Legacy VTK file of the C-alpha trace (Angstrom):
# vtk DataFile Version 3.0
C-alpha trace
ASCII
DATASET POLYDATA
POINTS 228 float
-4.493 -11.008 -29.608
-4.724 -7.343 -29.844
-2.514 -5.304 -27.047
-4.710 -3.668 -24.612
-4.163 0.261 -24.340
-5.274 0.465 -20.693
-5.003 -1.708 -17.453
-7.612 -1.584 -15.092
-6.802 -1.589 -11.206
-8.298 -1.576 -7.769
-6.904 0.403 -5.016
-7.128 -0.952 -1.323
-6.746 1.519 1.446
-6.183 -0.148 4.822
-7.125 2.070 7.831
-7.232 2.187 11.593
-8.355 5.793 13.135
-7.046 8.030 10.175
-9.750 10.744 10.271
-6.628 13.154 9.978
-5.555 11.693 6.666
-8.268 9.692 5.117
-9.704 12.897 3.362
-6.339 13.760 1.780
-5.566 10.392 0.601
-8.710 9.910 -1.160
-8.668 13.450 -2.632
-4.836 12.323 -3.899
-6.359 8.927 -5.579
-9.196 10.910 -7.052
-7.156 13.394 -8.615
-4.400 11.029 -10.120
-2.925 11.661 -13.505
-3.937 8.675 -15.554
-3.202 7.772 -19.215
-2.884 3.923 -19.535
-4.457 3.266 -16.348
-7.993 2.974 -15.057
-9.082 2.967 -11.293
-12.170 0.882 -11.362
-12.671 1.499 -7.105
-11.030 2.708 -4.132
-11.916 0.191 -1.420
-11.466 1.470 2.404
-11.135 -1.428 4.766
-11.655 0.060 8.197
-10.466 -1.675 11.037
-12.549 -0.933 13.989
-12.165 2.993 13.737
-13.515 4.808 16.434
-12.362 8.404 15.421
-14.704 9.237 12.830
-12.993 7.908 9.620
-15.869 5.763 8.404
-18.050 8.906 8.286
-15.702 11.079 6.397
-15.518 7.944 3.820
-19.309 7.467 3.731
-19.501 11.412 2.629
-17.025 10.657 -0.427
-18.864 7.712 -1.062
-22.222 9.497 -1.788
-20.152 11.665 -4.179
-18.144 9.254 -5.806
-19.686 5.758 -6.349
-16.442 3.957 -6.980
-15.531 4.325 -3.198
-16.488 1.453 -1.030
-16.166 1.168 2.572
-15.682 -2.414 4.306
-15.811 -2.046 7.949
-14.660 -4.456 10.839
-16.030 -4.853 13.961
-12.519 -5.914 15.529
-9.297 -5.177 14.548
-8.052 -8.689 12.998
-4.779 -7.190 11.915
-3.205 -5.530 8.549
-3.050 -8.870 6.697
-6.721 -9.835 7.494
-7.896 -6.443 6.062
-5.927 -6.898 3.070
-7.433 -10.356 2.537
-11.096 -8.783 2.818
-9.837 -6.206 0.184
-8.569 -8.953 -2.408
-11.673 -10.805 -1.989
-14.055 -7.732 -2.581
-11.985 -6.314 -5.497
-12.964 -6.747 -8.975
-9.774 -5.604 -11.029
-6.888 -7.641 -12.431
-4.295 -5.124 -10.769
-4.481 -4.562 -7.122
-2.974 -1.808 -5.176
-2.633 -1.819 -1.385
-2.111 1.631 0.726
-1.758 2.211 4.173
-4.036 4.797 5.626
-1.428 7.040 6.560
0.545 7.644 3.375
-0.280 9.992 0.370
0.553 9.173 -3.056
2.153 11.498 -5.588
-0.246 12.326 -8.423
1.464 10.175 -10.781
2.281 7.298 -8.394
-0.557 4.905 -9.244
-0.098 5.276 -13.255
3.732 4.551 -12.713
2.859 1.529 -10.481
0.363 0.120 -13.128
2.126 0.545 -16.330
4.818 -1.889 -16.052
2.097 -4.746 -15.641
1.929 -4.572 -19.587
4.757 -6.734 -18.911
3.261 -10.266 -18.128
6.655 -11.264 -16.255
6.124 -8.634 -13.559
4.207 -9.579 -10.609
4.520 -6.688 -8.240
5.686 -3.140 -8.374
6.567 -0.552 -5.507
7.712 3.193 -5.048
9.906 5.001 -2.936
8.334 6.224 0.600
9.559 9.599 1.455
8.964 10.481 5.169
7.586 13.843 6.304
9.120 13.453 9.865
11.699 16.388 10.836
14.886 14.994 9.829
16.338 17.403 12.544
15.171 15.567 15.505
16.524 12.071 16.739
13.584 10.020 15.758
12.856 12.143 12.536
16.707 11.696 11.370
16.167 7.612 12.169
13.052 7.456 10.121
14.617 9.246 7.371
17.964 7.378 7.418
16.033 4.222 7.521
13.762 4.902 4.337
16.985 6.358 2.481
18.613 2.905 3.382
15.420 0.907 2.061
15.847 3.109 -1.125
19.439 2.058 -1.609
18.722 -1.685 -1.097
15.569 -1.324 -3.327
17.556 -0.195 -6.012
19.993 -3.270 -5.668
17.245 -5.872 -4.992
13.540 -4.717 -4.842
12.339 -4.264 -1.476
8.571 -2.915 -1.594
6.528 -1.452 1.012
3.964 1.127 2.416
2.302 1.135 -1.058
2.195 -1.907 -3.558
0.908 -3.100 -6.524
0.510 -6.637 -7.717
-1.422 -9.129 -9.919
-4.167 -10.874 -8.713
-3.291 -14.230 -8.985
-3.710 -15.797 -5.566
-6.692 -15.638 -2.917
-4.889 -14.486 0.173
-2.008 -14.011 2.302
-1.169 -15.729 5.559
-3.043 -13.503 8.121
-0.463 -14.264 10.787
1.852 -12.258 8.744
3.173 -8.885 10.086
4.960 -8.074 7.125
2.188 -8.238 4.422
4.039 -6.815 1.325
7.285 -9.136 1.974
4.446 -11.810 1.944
3.347 -10.958 -1.554
6.905 -10.618 -2.567
7.353 -14.097 -1.584
4.088 -15.354 -3.438
5.243 -13.697 -6.905
8.870 -15.198 -6.524
7.163 -18.602 -6.037
5.266 -18.031 -9.229
8.489 -16.962 -11.333
7.116 -13.139 -11.423
9.456 -10.377 -11.603
9.423 -7.564 -8.772
10.081 -3.887 -9.869
10.983 -0.897 -7.814
10.024 2.066 -9.178
12.258 5.052 -7.548
10.306 7.910 -8.947
6.643 6.810 -7.748
6.716 8.839 -4.434
4.831 7.802 -1.559
4.468 10.294 1.420
4.244 8.566 4.769
4.891 9.517 8.148
6.838 7.384 10.762
6.743 6.879 14.231
7.492 10.084 16.368
9.158 9.175 19.485
11.649 6.415 20.377
9.158 3.699 21.963
7.096 3.815 18.700
9.996 3.342 16.561
11.663 0.404 18.421
8.463 -1.229 18.738
7.840 -1.046 14.890
11.237 -2.192 14.020
11.025 -5.289 16.122
7.806 -6.223 14.883
8.762 -5.899 11.272
11.949 -7.839 12.098
10.064 -10.545 13.791
7.690 -10.643 10.940
10.446 -11.272 8.571
12.014 -14.157 10.472
8.416 -15.752 10.920
8.099 -15.328 6.943
11.290 -16.853 6.585
10.557 -20.063 8.622
LINES 1 229
228 0 1 2 3 4 5 6 7 8 9 10 11 12 13 14 15 16 17 18 19 20 21 22 23 24 25 26 27 28 29 30 31 32 33 34 35 36 37 38 39 40 41 42 43 44 45 46 47 48 49 50 51 52 53 54 55 56 57 58 59 60 61 62 63 64 65 66 67 68 69 70 71 72 73 74 75 76 77 78 79 80 81 82 83 84 85 86 87 88 89 90 91 92 93 94 95 96 97 98 99 100 101 102 103 104 105 106 107 108 109 110 111 112 113 114 115 116 117 118 119 120 121 122 123 124 125 126 127 128 129 130 131 132 133 134 135 136 137 138 139 140 141 142 143 144 145 146 147 148 149 150 151 152 153 154 155 156 157 158 159 160 161 162 163 164 165 166 167 168 169 170 171 172 173 174 175 176 177 178 179 180 181 182 183 184 185 186 187 188 189 190 191 192 193 194 195 196 197 198 199 200 201 202 203 204 205 206 207 208 209 210 211 212 213 214 215 216 217 218 219 220 221 222 223 224 225 226 227
């Protein structure tokens, strides 16, 4: 069988009230530098947005037919939104990205190219926070993601934006750690996880201590649930 020279992917953007960032995110996806990758579609799953996010996406959709919008009347959680994307997507490689992130111009290509190796099931890059490291919470957020990077260099730990093979129908909707749930599925299938440290995803962490602690508690409890 002849080896393919390009791989096709669908990008799913999961959003809740991201009017401030969604335009910049879509622009970043539309301007990706691609050689061996084709982005078939950008699917925005909007969970009960009330800040004008949907209207911004619809304006982009008028100009770019590869952009699709799925709206949820009520918030059902990120895992439920991801499952809607998986059901709607048409490509063999799927990418999910949080609506408050911005990928570097070559991130999608770096995410997808490893899938030419059929033993690879999932890839992820390095989240780089934009929080001011000179504040207490900003320092904590930067420290967290620097530790995340060092751990992922030893054993892949993927988050914020990931790519995976479409070889399952859905993740558990109760999961609060969607990327970790996909990691578990790929490991069960005997496929490799690959961390790509030079595939950059710009993100924004919590900006106050209350939100930081709330986020960490939610993720910690999510991992305990997944372990059980």
